[in-house]
C-alpha positions in Angstrom: 84.4 87.8 44.7 80.8 87.7 45.8 79.9 86.4 49.2 77.1 83.9 49.5 74.3 84.6 52.0 75.7 82.0 54.3 79.0 83.9 54.2 77.3 87.1 55.2 75.7 85.3 58.2 79.0 83.9 59.3 80.6 87.3 59.1 77.8 89.0 61.0 77.9 86.3 63.7 81.7 86.8 64.0 81.0 90.5 64.5 78.5 89.8 67.2 80.8 87.2 68.9 83.9 89.4 69.0 82.0 92.6 69.8 80.7 90.8 72.9 84.2 89.9 74.0 85.6 93.4 73.4 82.5 95.3 74.7 82.7 93.4 77.9 86.1 94.9 78.5 85.4 98.4 77.4 81.9 99.5 78.5 80.0 101.2 81.3 77.7 98.2 81.9 74.5 97.6 83.9 72.9 94.2 83.7 70.0 92.8 85.8 67.7 89.9 86.0 64.5 91.0 87.8 61.9 88.6 89.3 58.8 90.5 90.5 57.5 87.3 92.1 60.3 87.0 94.6 60.8 90.8 94.7 64.5 90.5 93.9 67.0 91.4 91.2 70.4 90.0 90.5 72.4 92.9 89.1 75.9 94.0 88.1 77.3 97.4 87.6 80.7 97.8 85.8 82.5 101.1 85.6 85.6 101.7 83.5 88.1 104.4 82.7 91.2 104.6 80.4 93.7 107.5 81.0 96.6 108.0 78.6 99.5 110.1 79.7 101.8 111.6 77.1 105.2 113.0 77.9 108.6 113.7 76.2 111.1 110.9 75.8 113.8 110.9 78.4 111.7 113.1 80.8 111.3 112.3 84.4 107.9 110.7 83.7 109.5 108.7 80.9 112.2 107.4 83.2 109.6 106.4 85.8 107.0 104.8 83.5 109.0 103.3 80.6 108.8 99.6 80.9 106.5 99.8 83.9 103.8 97.1 83.4 101.9 96.6 86.6 98.5 95.3 87.5 96.6 95.2 90.8 93.4 93.3 91.2 91.3 91.9 94.0 87.8 90.5 94.8 85.8 91.3 98.0 82.5 90.1 99.4 80.1 92.0 101.7 80.0 88.9 103.9 83.3 90.2 105.4 82.3 93.0 107.6 85.8 94.5 107.7 86.6 95.1 104.1 84.4 98.1 103.4 82.0 96.6 100.9 79.0 96.7 103.4 79.8 100.4 103.9 79.6 101.0 100.1 76.2 99.3 100.0 75.1 101.5 102.9 76.2 104.6 100.9 74.3 103.4 97.9 71.1 102.7 99.9 71.3 106.1 101.6 71.8 107.8 98.2 68.7 106.0 96.8 66.6 107.0 99.8 67.7 110.7 99.9 68.0 111.4 96.2 65.4 109.2 94.7 63.1 108.5 97.6 63.5 104.8 96.9 63.3 102.1 99.5 65.2 99.6 97.3 68.1 97.9 99.0 71.5 96.7 97.7 72.6 93.7 99.6 75.0 90.7 99.5 77.4 92.1 97.0 80.7 91.1 95.5 83.2 93.6 94.3 85.9 93.1 91.6 88.6 95.7 91.0 91.4 95.9 88.5 93.8 98.6 87.6 96.6 98.2 85.0 99.5 100.4 84.1 101.3 100.0 80.8 104.2 102.4 80.4 106.3 103.3 77.4 109.0 105.8 76.4 106.5 108.6 75.6 103.1 107.2 76.5 101.6 105.5 79.6 98.1 104.0 79.8 96.3 103.4 83.0 93.0 101.4 82.8 90.5 100.7 85.5 87.5 98.4 85.8 85.3 98.2 88.8 82.4 95.7 89.0 79.8 95.6 91.8 77.5 92.6 91.8 74.7 93.1 94.3 71.4 91.4 95.1 68.7 94.1 95.0 65.5 93.7 97.1 62.3 95.6 97.9 61.6 96.4 94.3 57.9 96.0 94.3 56.1 99.1 95.5 52.5 97.9 95.0 50.2 95.9 92.8 47.2 96.3 90.5 45.5 93.0 91.2 46.9 89.5 91.8 48.8 89.3 88.5 50.4 92.7 88.2 53.3 94.2 90.2 54.6 97.8 90.2 58.4 97.9 90.2 60.8 100.7 91.3 63.6 100.9 88.7 65.3 104.1 89.7 68.2 102.1 91.2 69.5 101.5 87.7 71.2 104.9 87.6 73.2 105.0 90.8 76.0 107.7 90.8 78.4 108.1 93.6 80.9 111.0 93.8 82.3 110.4 97.2 85.3 108.1 98.0 84.5 104.4 98.3 87.2 103.0 100.5 87.9 99.3 100.8 90.4 97.4 102.8 92.5 94.8 101.1 95.1 92.4 102.5 97.6 92.9 99.7 97.3 96.6 98.9 95.9 98.2 102.0 93.2 100.8 101.6 92.0 101.8 98.1 89.4 104.2 97.0 87.7 102.2 94.2 85.8 105.3 92.9 88.6 107.6 92.0 91.5 106.7 89.6 94.2 108.5 91.6 93.9 106.0 94.4 94.7 103.1 92.1 97.6 105.1 90.5 99.0 105.5 94.0 99.4 101.7 94.2 100.6 101.3 90.6 103.1 104.2 90.5 103.2 106.2 93.7 105.8 108.6 92.4 103.7 109.5 89.4 100.6 109.9 91.5 102.5 112.3 93.8 103.7 114.4 90.8 100.2 114.6 89.3 98.5 115.7 92.5 98.0 119.5 92.9 98.6 120.0 89.2 96.1 120.8 86.3 96.3 117.0 85.5 94.7 116.0 88.8 91.0 116.4 87.7 91.6 113.6 85.2 92.3 111.2 88.0 89.5 112.5 90.3 86.3 112.0 88.2 84.3 109.1 89.8 84.2 105.7 88.1 81.0 104.5 89.7 78.8 106.9 87.8 75.8 105.1 86.1 73.6 108.2 85.6 73.2 107.6 81.9 71.1 104.5 82.6 68.6 106.9 84.1 67.3 107.8 80.6 63.6 107.1 80.4 62.7 103.4 80.0 60.6 104.5 77.0 63.9 105.2 75.3 65.4 101.7 76.0 65.0 99.2 73.2 62.2 96.8 74.2 61.7 93.1 73.2 59.0 90.8 74.6 59.8 87.1 74.7 56.6 85.1 75.0 58.5 81.8 75.5 61.5 82.8 77.5 63.7 81.0 74.9 65.8 84.1 74.1 66.3 85.3 77.7 69.7 84.6 79.2 68.4 85.1 82.7 70.0 81.9 84.0 73.3 83.7 83.8 72.2 85.9 86.7 72.1 82.9 89.1 68.3 82.5 89.2 65.3 82.5 86.9 63.6 85.9 86.4 60.3 83.9 86.0 60.8 81.8 89.1 57.5 80.9 90.6 55.4 83.0 88.2 55.0 83.8 84.5 57.1 82.1 81.8 57.3 85.2 79.7 60.2 87.7 79.8 60.5 91.4 78.9 63.9 92.6 77.8 65.1 96.2 77.9 68.4 97.2 76.2 70.3 100.4 76.2 73.3 101.2 74.1 72.0 100.9 70.5 72.1 104.4 69.1 69.1 105.4 67.0 66.7 108.3 66.4 64.3 106.9 69.0 66.8 105.6 71.6 69.2 108.4 71.2 73.0 108.4 70.7 75.5 107.0 73.2 79.1 107.8 72.6 82.4 107.5 74.5 83.2 110.5 76.8 86.6 112.0 76.3 88.5 114.8 78.2 91.9 116.2 77.8 94.2 118.2 80.2 97.8 119.2 80.2 100.2 120.4 82.9 103.8 121.0 83.8 105.7 118.3 85.6 109.4 118.7 86.2 109.7 121.4 83.5 108.0 119.5 80.7 104.4 119.4 79.4 102.4 116.2 80.2 99.0 115.6 78.8 96.2 113.3 80.1 93.5 112.0 77.8 90.6 110.3 79.5 88.2 107.9 77.8 85.0 106.5 79.3 83.2 104.0 77.1 79.5 104.4 76.2 76.9 102.7 78.3 75.7 99.2 77.5 72.7 98.0 79.6 70.2 95.2 79.7 67.3 94.4 82.1 65.4 91.1 81.9 62.2 91.1 83.7 59.9 88.1 84.4 56.5 89.1 82.9 55.1 91.5 80.4 56.4 95.0 81.3 55.0 98.4 80.5 56.3 101.9 81.5 54.1 104.1 83.6 54.5 107.5 85.2 53.3 108.2 88.8 53.9 111.3 90.8 56.7 112.4 88.6 58.5 109.1 88.9 58.9 106.2 86.4 57.9 102.7 87.3 57.4 99.4 85.4 54.0 97.7 85.6 54.7 94.0 85.1 52.0 91.4 84.5 52.3 87.6 84.4 49.9 87.6 81.4 50.5 89.5 78.2 47.7 91.6 76.7 45.9 90.0 73.7 47.5 90.7 70.4 50.7 92.1 71.7 53.7 91.8 69.4 56.4 89.4 70.6 60.1 89.0 69.7 59.5 85.7 67.9 60.4 85.1 64.3 63.2 86.7 62.3 63.1 90.2 63.9 65.3 89.5 67.0 68.2 88.0 65.2 68.3 91.0 62.8 68.2 93.4 65.7 70.9 91.5 67.6 73.1 91.3 64.5 72.8 95.0 63.8 73.3 95.8 67.4 76.4 93.6 67.6 77.9 95.2 64.5 77.4 98.7 65.9 78.9 97.6 69.3 81.9 96.1 67.4 82.5 99.5 65.8 82.3 101.3 69.1 84.7 98.7 70.7 87.2 99.2 67.9 87.0 103.0 68.3 87.6 102.7 72.0 90.6 100.5 71.5 92.1 102.8 68.8 91.5 105.9 71.0 93.1 104.1 74.0 96.3 103.4 72.0 96.8 106.9 70.5 
């Protein structure tokens, strides 16, 4: 049976819709709405990790994990000086200053953490999701006249290897950056057996690693919206064009192509002996998915070996915009590819 053109559109829209739902759950994400006029960005960084343990039936690990379905989750705010979120922001700011010579500041953040254990007779899956939602200030490093700002965007690729300890009322202290800490709360006996074995590195790789977003902004997919109609900046809590230009530049990372490059899930595998049987740990980290919406017309520039964005409230004459049929085609294709990636991630996680 042949599908009508309308049917194709419906199918593609369904792909985009469901890929958005799935991709939100399984992706290393960075999203930001940037307003040069108020020198502020509202951003979110989401790290994930899926670790699958495989063990023989009736083994000690099977006896501990079979039927164990446990979740821990909590939300914290940096306004509480005793929960450790402010210290995490200090570590990020120190890292930006020492490693990137950036004066940008992460402030006023919320932190959401979730770790889930789903144990069966021969397989146990541990999944993690950590979301940091900060306000970022001091982005503007200079200007080229009254209508153009120079933005520092090096903050998009923060990567922290050290422990990030928070204090929670329900679970006590947790290192949100390393999977072993969450496992200690979900299944302390399993965590104890894994430590000091060849399986331990699978639970020690940091979750808050967004280095892939450091790829040159020239390799991000770029759309210029002359009307602001396609920008979803309101979802960031403020308008990226507040007090200034009504035009928006949109950068997206995650669409694999010859120009933008290929972004794939990262997988590792390890095995070790626990109580006389072989246990394997397969680790899956989803590919990156990023978007930056910036108030004004943005262009990438290099200065002193660093990359900046030059943002003007007025677009150059004759510049191509994202109006017409082009954006919907791009978004549909992008959604279809992300749906494929999401399905792959889900399949891999269940193997």
